[in-house]
C-alpha positions as CSV (number, residue, x, y, z in Angstrom):
1,M,84.2,119.5,117.5
2,S,87.7,119.6,116.0
3,L,89.2,120.3,119.4
4,A,87.2,117.4,120.9
5,T,88.4,115.0,118.1
6,L,92.0,116.2,118.6
7,G,91.6,115.6,122.3
8,L,90.3,112.1,121.8
9,V,93.1,111.3,119.3
10,G,95.7,112.8,121.8
11,F,94.3,110.7,124.6
12,Q,94.4,107.5,122.6
13,Y,98.0,108.3,121.6
14,Y,99.0,108.9,125.2
15,W,97.2,105.7,126.3
16,V,98.9,103.6,123.7
17,T,102.4,105.0,124.2
18,N,102.0,104.7,128.0
19,A,100.9,101.0,127.6
20,L,103.9,100.3,125.5
21,K,106.2,102.0,128.0
22,I,104.8,100.1,130.9
23,N,105.0,96.8,129.0
24,Q,108.6,97.6,128.1
25,E,109.5,98.3,131.7
26,R,107.8,95.1,132.8
27,F,109.7,93.2,130.1
28,E,113.1,94.7,131.2
29,Q,112.3,93.9,134.9
30,N,111.5,90.3,134.1
31,V,114.6,89.9,132.0
32,Y,116.7,91.4,134.8
33,Q,115.1,89.1,137.4
34,S,115.8,86.1,135.1
35,L,119.5,87.1,134.8
36,A,119.7,87.8,138.6
37,A,118.2,84.4,139.4
38,S,120.5,82.5,137.1
39,I,123.6,84.4,138.4
40,S,122.5,83.8,142.0
41,R,122.1,80.1,141.3
42,L,125.5,80.1,139.5
43,E,127.1,81.8,142.5
44,R,125.5,79.4,145.0
45,G,126.6,76.5,143.0
46,E,130.2,77.7,142.9
47,T,130.2,78.3,146.7
48,S,128.7,74.8,147.3
49,D,131.4,73.2,145.2
50,I,134.1,75.1,147.1
51,I,132.7,73.9,150.5
52,L,132.2,70.3,149.4
53,N,135.8,70.2,148.0
54,A,137.1,71.6,151.3
55,V,135.2,69.0,153.3
56,A,136.3,66.2,151.0
57,Q,139.9,67.2,151.3
58,D,139.9,67.3,155.1
59,S,137.7,64.6,156.8
60,T,137.8,66.5,160.1
61,F,135.5,69.1,158.7
62,K,132.7,66.5,158.3
63,S,132.2,66.2,162.0
64,V,131.5,69.9,162.6
65,F,130.0,71.0,159.2
66,F,126.3,70.3,160.2
67,Q,126.6,70.6,164.0
68,K,125.3,73.4,166.0
69,I,127.8,74.9,168.4
70,E,126.5,75.7,171.8
71,P,127.5,79.0,173.5
72,I,130.9,78.5,175.1
73,Q,131.0,79.1,178.9
74,F,134.5,79.2,180.4
75,N,133.8,77.6,183.8
76,I,137.1,77.0,185.6
77,L,137.3,73.5,187.0
78,R,137.5,73.2,190.8
79,K,136.3,70.2,192.6
80,V,133.1,69.9,190.7
81,S,133.3,67.4,187.8
82,I,131.0,68.0,184.8
83,E,129.9,64.9,183.0
84,R,130.7,65.0,179.2
85,R,127.6,65.2,177.0
86,P,127.5,62.7,174.1
87,S,128.1,64.4,170.7
88,V,127.0,63.6,167.2
89,M,130.5,62.2,166.6
90,D,129.8,59.7,169.4
91,S,126.6,58.6,167.7
92,L,128.4,58.2,164.4
93,F,131.3,56.3,166.0
94,N,128.8,53.9,167.8
95,E,126.9,53.1,164.6
96,P,125.9,49.4,164.7
97,M,126.8,47.0,162.0
98,P,124.2,47.0,159.2
99,Q,121.5,44.2,159.3
100,V,122.0,41.4,156.8
101,S,119.1,40.3,154.6
102,Q,116.8,37.4,155.5
103,T,118.1,35.4,152.6
104,F,121.7,35.6,153.7
105,Q,120.6,34.7,157.3
106,R,119.1,31.5,155.9
107,I,122.3,30.7,154.0
108,I,124.4,31.1,157.2
109,A,121.9,29.1,159.2
110,S,122.1,26.3,156.6
111,R,125.8,26.2,157.1
112,G,125.4,25.7,160.8
113,G,126.1,29.4,161.7
114,K,124.4,31.9,163.9
115,P,123.3,34.9,161.8
116,Q,122.2,36.9,164.9
117,N,125.8,36.9,166.2
118,Q,127.7,39.9,164.7
119,F,131.1,38.5,165.5
120,E,130.3,35.3,163.6
121,L,129.0,37.3,160.7
122,Q,132.2,39.3,160.7
123,K,134.2,36.0,160.4
124,Y,132.2,35.1,157.3
125,F,132.7,38.6,155.8
126,E,136.5,38.3,156.5
127,L,136.9,34.9,154.7
128,P,139.4,34.8,151.8
129,A,137.8,34.8,148.4
130,S,139.1,31.3,147.6
131,V,137.5,29.9,150.8
132,A,134.2,31.8,150.2
133,S,133.9,30.5,146.6
134,Q,134.1,26.9,147.9
135,L,131.7,27.5,150.8
136,F,128.9,29.1,148.7
137,T,127.2,28.2,145.5
138,P,127.4,30.8,142.6
139,D,123.9,32.2,143.4
140,E,124.7,32.3,147.1
141,M,128.0,33.9,146.3
142,A,126.2,36.9,144.6
143,I,124.2,37.5,147.7
144,Y,127.3,37.1,149.9
145,L,129.2,39.7,147.9
146,R,126.3,42.3,148.2
147,E,126.2,41.8,152.0
148,K,130.0,42.0,152.2
149,E,130.0,45.3,150.3
150,K,127.7,46.8,152.9
151,Y,129.9,45.5,155.7
152,L,133.1,46.9,154.1
153,G,131.4,50.3,153.8
154,F,130.5,50.2,157.4
155,V,134.1,49.4,158.3
156,A,135.4,52.2,156.2
157,R,133.1,54.7,157.9
158,R,134.0,53.4,161.3
159,D,137.7,53.7,160.7
160,S,137.3,57.3,159.3
161,F,135.2,58.3,162.3
162,A,137.8,56.8,164.6
163,Q,140.5,58.9,163.1
164,V,138.4,62.0,163.4
165,Q,137.5,61.0,167.0
166,D,141.2,60.6,167.9
167,Y,141.9,64.0,166.4
168,M,139.0,65.7,168.2
169,V,139.8,63.9,171.5
170,N,143.5,64.9,171.3
171,R,142.6,68.6,170.7
172,E,140.0,68.5,173.4
173,A,142.5,67.0,175.9
174,L,145.0,69.7,175.1
175,I,142.5,72.5,175.6
176,T,141.2,70.9,178.8
177,E,144.6,70.6,180.2
178,E,145.9,74.0,179.1
179,Y,142.9,76.2,180.0
180,N,141.5,74.0,182.8
181,V,138.0,73.9,181.3
182,S,135.4,71.2,181.1
183,E,135.3,68.6,178.4
184,N,132.1,70.1,176.9
185,V,133.7,73.6,176.6
186,A,136.8,72.1,175.1
187,E,134.7,70.1,172.6
188,N,132.8,73.3,171.5
189,I,136.1,75.2,171.2
190,V,137.4,72.5,168.9
191,K,134.3,72.5,166.8
192,A,134.3,76.3,166.5
193,N,137.9,76.3,165.4
194,K,137.2,73.7,162.8
195,K,134.4,75.8,161.4
196,I,136.6,78.8,161.4
197,E,139.2,76.8,159.5
198,L,136.5,75.7,157.1
199,V,135.4,79.3,156.5
200,E,139.0,80.4,156.0
201,V,139.6,77.7,153.4
202,V,136.3,78.6,151.6
203,L,137.1,82.3,151.6
204,S,140.6,81.7,150.4
205,Q,139.3,79.6,147.6
206,M,136.7,82.2,146.7
207,I,139.3,84.9,146.6
208,S,141.5,82.7,144.4
209,D,138.6,82.0,142.0
210,A,137.7,85.7,141.7
211,S,141.1,86.3,140.2
212,Q,140.6,83.6,137.6
213,N,139.5,84.1,134.0
214,I,135.7,84.5,134.1
215,L,135.1,81.9,131.5
216,S,136.8,79.2,133.6
217,R,134.2,79.7,136.3
218,L,131.2,79.2,133.9
219,D,129.5,76.3,132.1
220,T,128.2,78.5,129.2
221,A,125.8,75.8,127.9
222,D,124.3,75.2,131.3
223,L,124.1,79.0,131.9
224,R,122.2,79.5,128.6
225,K,119.8,76.7,129.4
226,D,119.2,78.1,132.9
227,I,118.6,81.6,131.6
228,T,116.2,80.3,128.9
229,S,114.3,78.4,131.7
230,Q,114.1,81.5,133.9
231,L,112.8,83.6,131.0
232,A,110.2,81.0,130.1
233,Q,109.0,81.0,133.8
234,R,108.3,84.7,133.3
235,G,106.5,84.2,130.0
236,I,109.4,85.5,127.8
237,E,110.3,83.4,124.7
238,G,112.3,84.1,121.6
239,Q,115.9,84.4,120.4
240,F,118.3,86.4,122.5
241,E,122.0,87.5,122.3
242,L,124.1,86.8,125.4
243,A,127.6,87.9,126.3
244,I,129.9,88.8,129.2
245,M,131.2,92.4,129.5
246,D,134.5,92.4,131.4
247,S,136.0,95.3,133.4
248,R,137.5,96.7,130.2
249,N,134.1,96.8,128.6
250,Q,135.1,94.1,126.2
251,L,132.3,91.7,125.1
252,I,132.8,88.0,125.3
253,P,129.9,86.3,123.5
254,I,128.6,83.1,125.1
255,H,125.6,82.9,122.8
256,E,125.1,83.8,119.1
257,V,125.6,87.6,118.8
258,V,124.8,89.2,115.4
259,N,125.2,92.9,116.3
260,T,127.6,93.7,119.1
261,H,126.7,97.5,118.8
262,N,123.0,96.9,119.6
263,L,124.0,94.4,122.3
264,R,126.2,97.0,124.0
265,L,123.8,99.9,123.5
266,N,120.4,98.3,124.2
267,G,121.3,95.2,126.3
268,I,120.2,94.6,129.8
269,K,123.0,94.1,132.3
270,A,123.4,92.3,135.6
271,A,126.5,92.0,137.8
272,L,128.2,88.6,137.5
273,F,129.3,87.0,140.8
274,P,128.3,90.0,142.9
275,G,129.4,88.3,146.0
276,D,133.1,88.2,145.0
277,L,135.2,89.9,147.7
278,M,138.0,90.8,145.3
279,G,138.7,90.7,141.6
280,Q,137.4,92.5,138.6
281,E,133.8,93.4,138.1
282,N,132.1,91.5,135.2
283,F,128.6,91.8,133.8
284,M,126.2,89.5,132.1
285,I,124.5,91.3,129.2
286,I,121.5,90.1,127.2
287,H,119.7,91.6,124.2
288,F,116.5,90.6,122.3
289,P,116.7,91.5,118.6
290,S,112.9,90.9,118.2
291,K,112.1,92.9,121.4
292,Q,109.8,95.4,119.7
293,Q,107.8,92.6,117.9
294,Y,107.5,90.8,121.2
295,L,106.2,94.0,123.0
296,L,103.7,94.6,120.2
297,R,102.4,91.1,120.4
298,Q,101.9,91.6,124.1
299,V,99.6,94.6,123.5
300,I,98.2,93.7,120.1
301,L,94.7,93.3,121.4
302,P,94.3,96.6,123.4
303,L,96.4,98.3,120.7
304,S,94.1,97.0,117.9
305,S,91.0,98.0,119.8
306,S,92.4,101.4,120.5
307,L,93.4,101.9,116.8
308,L,89.9,100.7,115.7
309,F,88.3,103.2,118.1
310,L,90.6,105.9,116.8
311,V,89.8,105.1,113.2
312,I,86.0,105.2,114.0
313,I,86.4,108.6,115.7
314,I,88.4,110.0,112.7
315,L,85.9,108.6,110.2
316,C,83.0,110.0,112.2
317,F,84.7,113.4,112.3
318,I,85.4,113.2,108.5
319,Y,81.8,112.2,107.9
320,A,80.5,115.1,110.1
321,I,82.8,117.6,108.2
322,K,81.5,116.3,104.9
323,V,77.9,116.6,106.0
324,I,78.6,120.2,107.2
325,I,80.3,121.0,103.9
326,R,77.4,119.4,101.9
327,Q,74.8,121.3,103.9
328,K,76.7,124.5,103.3
329,K,76.8,123.8,99.6
330,L,73.1,122.9,99.6
331,S,72.4,126.1,101.4
332,E,74.4,128.0,98.8
333,T,72.8,126.1,95.9
334,K,69.3,126.8,97.4
335,N,70.1,130.5,97.7
336,D,71.4,130.6,94.1
337,F,68.4,128.7,92.9
338,I,66.0,131.1,94.7
339,N,67.9,134.1,93.3
340,N,67.9,132.7,89.7
341,M,64.2,131.7,90.0
342,T,63.3,135.2,91.3
343,H,65.2,136.7,88.4
344,E,63.6,134.4,85.9
345,F,60.1,135.1,87.2
346,K,60.7,138.8,87.9
347,T,61.2,139.7,84.2
348,P,58.0,138.2,82.7
349,I,56.0,139.4,85.7
350,A,57.2,142.9,85.2
351,T,56.6,142.7,81.4
352,V,53.0,141.4,82.0
353,S,52.4,144.2,84.5
354,L,53.5,146.8,82.0
355,A,51.3,145.3,79.2
356,V,48.3,145.3,81.5
357,E,48.8,148.9,82.5
358,A,49.0,149.8,78.8
359,L,45.8,148.0,78.0
360,Q,44.1,149.8,80.9
361,D,44.8,153.1,79.0
362,P,41.6,153.9,77.1
363,D,43.4,155.6,74.2
364,L,45.6,152.5,73.6
365,A,42.9,150.0,74.3
366,N,40.8,151.2,71.4
367,Q,43.7,150.7,69.0
368,D,43.5,147.1,67.7
369,A,47.1,146.9,66.7
370,F,48.5,148.0,70.1
371,R,46.0,145.8,71.9
372,N,46.9,142.7,69.9
373,R,50.6,143.4,70.4
374,Y,50.3,143.7,74.2
375,L,48.0,140.7,74.4
376,A,50.7,138.7,72.4
377,I,53.3,139.9,74.9
378,I,51.2,138.8,77.8
379,K,50.7,135.4,76.2
380,D,54.4,134.9,75.5
381,E,55.4,135.9,79.0
382,N,52.7,133.7,80.5
383,K,54.0,130.8,78.4
384,R,57.5,131.6,79.6
385,L,56.4,131.5,83.2
386,G,54.7,128.2,82.6
387,T,57.8,126.8,81.1
388,Q,59.9,127.8,84.1
389,V,57.4,126.3,86.5
390,E,57.4,123.1,84.4
391,K,61.1,122.9,84.7
392,V,61.0,123.0,88.4
393,L,58.2,120.4,88.5
394,Q,60.1,118.3,86.0
395,A,63.2,118.4,88.3
396,A,61.2,117.2,91.2
397,A,59.7,114.4,89.1
398,L,63.2,113.3,88.0
399,E,64.5,113.2,91.5
400,K,61.7,110.9,92.5
401,K,62.1,108.8,89.3
402,D,58.5,109.7,88.7
403,F,58.5,109.4,84.9
404,K,57.8,106.9,82.2
405,L,59.4,106.7,78.8
406,K,57.6,105.9,75.6
407,F,60.0,104.2,73.3
408,D,59.3,104.5,69.6
409,L,61.4,104.1,66.5
410,I,62.3,107.6,65.5
411,N,64.5,109.3,62.9
412,L,67.3,111.0,64.9
413,V,68.3,113.2,61.9
414,D,64.8,114.6,61.6
415,L,64.7,115.3,65.4
416,I,68.1,117.1,65.3
417,E,67.1,119.2,62.3
418,D,63.8,120.3,64.1
419,S,65.9,121.4,67.1
420,K,68.4,123.1,64.8
421,R,65.7,125.1,63.1
422,H,64.4,126.2,66.5
423,F,67.8,127.7,67.5
424,D,69.0,128.9,64.1
425,L,67.3,132.3,64.5
426,Q,68.7,132.9,68.0
427,V,72.3,131.9,66.9
428,E,72.1,134.0,63.7
429,K,71.0,137.1,65.7
430,K,74.4,136.8,67.4
431,G,76.2,136.4,64.1
432,G,76.8,132.7,64.5
433,Q,75.7,129.5,62.8
434,I,74.9,125.8,63.5
435,E,76.6,123.1,61.4
436,L,75.3,119.6,61.1
437,E,77.4,116.6,59.9
438,V,75.6,113.3,59.5
439,I,77.7,110.1,58.9
440,V,75.0,107.5,59.2
441,D,73.2,105.1,56.8
442,N,70.5,104.2,59.3
443,P,69.4,107.2,61.5
444,Y,66.6,105.3,63.3
445,V,66.8,104.5,67.1
446,E,64.3,103.4,69.7
447,A,63.8,106.4,72.0
448,D,61.3,108.7,73.7
449,A,60.9,111.5,71.1
450,F,59.8,114.1,73.6
451,H,62.7,113.6,76.1
452,L,65.3,113.1,73.4
453,S,64.2,116.3,71.8
454,N,64.6,118.1,75.2
455,I,68.1,116.6,75.5
456,I,69.2,118.1,72.2
457,N,67.4,121.4,72.9
458,N,69.2,121.7,76.3
459,L,72.6,121.1,74.9
460,L,72.0,123.6,72.0
461,D,70.7,126.2,74.4
462,N,73.7,125.9,76.6
463,A,76.1,126.1,73.6
464,N,74.4,129.3,72.5
465,K,74.2,130.9,76.0
466,Y,77.8,130.2,76.9
467,S,79.2,131.5,73.5
468,R,79.8,135.2,73.7
469,D,80.3,136.4,70.2
470,Q,79.3,134.8,66.9
471,P,78.7,131.3,68.3
472,L,79.8,128.3,66.1
473,I,77.9,125.2,67.1
474,Q,78.8,121.9,65.4
475,I,76.5,118.8,65.5
476,S,77.9,115.4,64.4
477,L,76.0,112.2,64.1
478,I,78.1,109.0,63.8
479,A,76.7,105.5,63.8
480,D,77.8,101.9,64.1
481,P,75.7,98.7,63.8
482,D,74.6,98.7,67.5
483,R,75.0,102.3,68.7
484,I,74.7,105.8,67.5
485,K,76.9,108.7,68.7
486,L,75.7,112.4,69.0
487,I,78.4,115.0,69.4
488,I,77.6,118.7,70.1
489,R,80.6,121.0,70.1
490,D,80.8,124.8,70.8
491,H,83.7,127.2,70.8
492,G,82.5,129.3,73.7
493,M,83.9,130.2,77.2
494,G,84.5,126.6,78.3
495,M,84.7,125.2,81.8
496,S,87.4,124.5,84.4
497,K,88.1,120.9,85.5
498,D,86.3,121.5,88.8
499,S,83.2,122.7,86.9
500,V,83.3,119.7,84.6
501,K,83.1,117.4,87.7
502,K,80.0,119.2,88.9
503,I,78.3,120.1,85.6
504,F,75.7,117.3,86.0
505,D,74.8,118.2,89.6
506,K,71.3,119.6,90.1
507,F,71.1,123.4,90.5
508,Y,74.8,123.8,89.6
509,R,75.6,126.6,87.2
510,V,78.9,127.5,85.7
511,P,80.1,130.8,87.3
512,T,80.1,133.7,84.9
513,G,81.0,136.5,87.3
514,N,78.7,138.9,89.1
515,V,76.7,139.7,85.9
516,H,73.6,137.6,85.6
517,D,73.7,137.4,81.8
518,V,73.2,133.7,81.5
519,K,69.7,132.6,82.4
520,G,68.6,129.3,83.9
521,F,68.1,127.3,87.1
522,G,71.0,124.8,86.7
523,L,68.6,121.9,86.0
524,G,69.2,121.4,82.3
525,L,72.3,119.2,82.3
526,A,71.0,117.2,85.3
527,Y,67.9,116.4,83.3
528,V,70.1,115.5,80.3
529,K,72.2,113.0,82.2
530,T,69.1,111.4,83.8
531,M,67.3,111.0,80.5
532,V,70.4,109.6,78.7
533,E,70.9,107.0,81.5
534,A,67.1,106.3,81.3
535,H,67.7,105.4,77.6
536,H,70.6,103.1,78.7
537,G,73.1,105.5,77.2
538,E,76.2,107.3,78.2
539,I,77.2,111.0,78.3
540,A,80.6,112.6,78.5
541,V,82.0,116.1,78.4
542,D,85.3,117.5,77.5
543,S,86.0,121.2,78.1
544,E,88.7,123.8,78.2
545,I,88.5,127.3,79.3
546,N,88.2,129.9,76.4
547,K,88.2,127.0,73.9
548,G,84.7,125.5,74.3
549,S,83.0,122.3,75.3
550,T,82.2,119.1,73.7
551,F,79.3,116.8,74.8
552,T,79.2,113.3,73.5
553,I,76.1,111.1,73.9
554,I,76.1,107.4,73.0
555,L,72.7,105.7,72.6
556,P,71.9,102.1,71.9
557,R,69.8,101.5,68.7
558,K,67.4,99.1,70.5
559,Q,66.1,99.3,74.1
């Protein structure tokens, strides 16, 4: 049973630790993925900025940036002429002038113009400001300016595309003339070269940026916000410490850092700008101070149920052990009771048997003195047997609470003196004495005289039995208006603290060694405690080995 309980406890411990370990690994994986996603987004953003800056600085990149380059086939020109295929650039260059609004068309028509004629519209858009302000009303002027702004944008794009077209046409013409290839092949070569130039510019800028200070490449506020968002998407919330670890293992905090040692020791790292071709290696490192609390919250339900199950198992085991120990004690108590009862019954039975055998002798049977003596012995031993049986039956009745008390107003001093006279002879035979001290004005109490007398007799009997030589038994009676206190003190062998705790248990007898010189079943004090409580009183014991015991009974005057 112990091994099974230990096995269950061990299994629960393994399950809980394994669940915590798996949860921690999942947490670290989610944190790393959040860092990696933010770093990837940061790196893509930097690359996009470099490309857009390069395109913005050189307008010739625009024409090839989003174009697909067909495979180049170097077919040498002979007599066959290959017609040039229109390009995206051609379509951009041939972009029509934007349509004007219906409102502006009505304004032009009201002035006698033809709004469907682009050349006439161009003339209106190219009017000087002084002339236009005289020609149109203020409301019409606002519409005119909006339409003119669209027209000027179109003109700017057309001029830019014209420059690019001139550049591309010149390059294509040179390649066509020098290598004797078709115009389509020359166009693809020019586009490919421009894309190569763009890649070279971007790579050059990326290499240059890689050598810069790492903080100049970051927007720390935006980075913290993005990391917080990535963590939230994976269900991770809470405060965290964030820093950059450079190639010299120096920490550069970019978020509140309380303990750099914990951050360095327990932080989760991810490479910063892993796509850099050159430059020093830097890391983003993050640490959660409340990581353990977060992990415990994640497994609080299964952990609580497991702990509850574990506690139930342990409590059941403890209960089973207690039941086993109690059964063992009951078995020992039963055996002691049987041995004591056998001993108590064996002596009077043997005495009666001897007396009967003596009476069966004709010579002794005819002598009145001997016959009366043996008959008296038989009577006494029979009474003794009856008393022992009555004690056992009385114990059973007490256990079932099968008794009734008859409360009468009795004189407690008289009751004590009667019991004292009964034990005086036994104590005096051992060279001892019983002292009585009465400090009461009113000795009357409401009690059951029979059971109260038995209480006093049991305590005096124990005091006499457990006093080895010349017993000194002191009885004190002290009263106050509502209660009366009875104290019986002996100077005998005393009891240990363990025995004091068990003294009122049924069948318990204070150990006196292997010699059975103290008679009894261990029922007397159990009876005393039950009867005192039935009188709504209290009983206490104070004892010390080799110095004696003191029993104190407190009874109310009225029930």
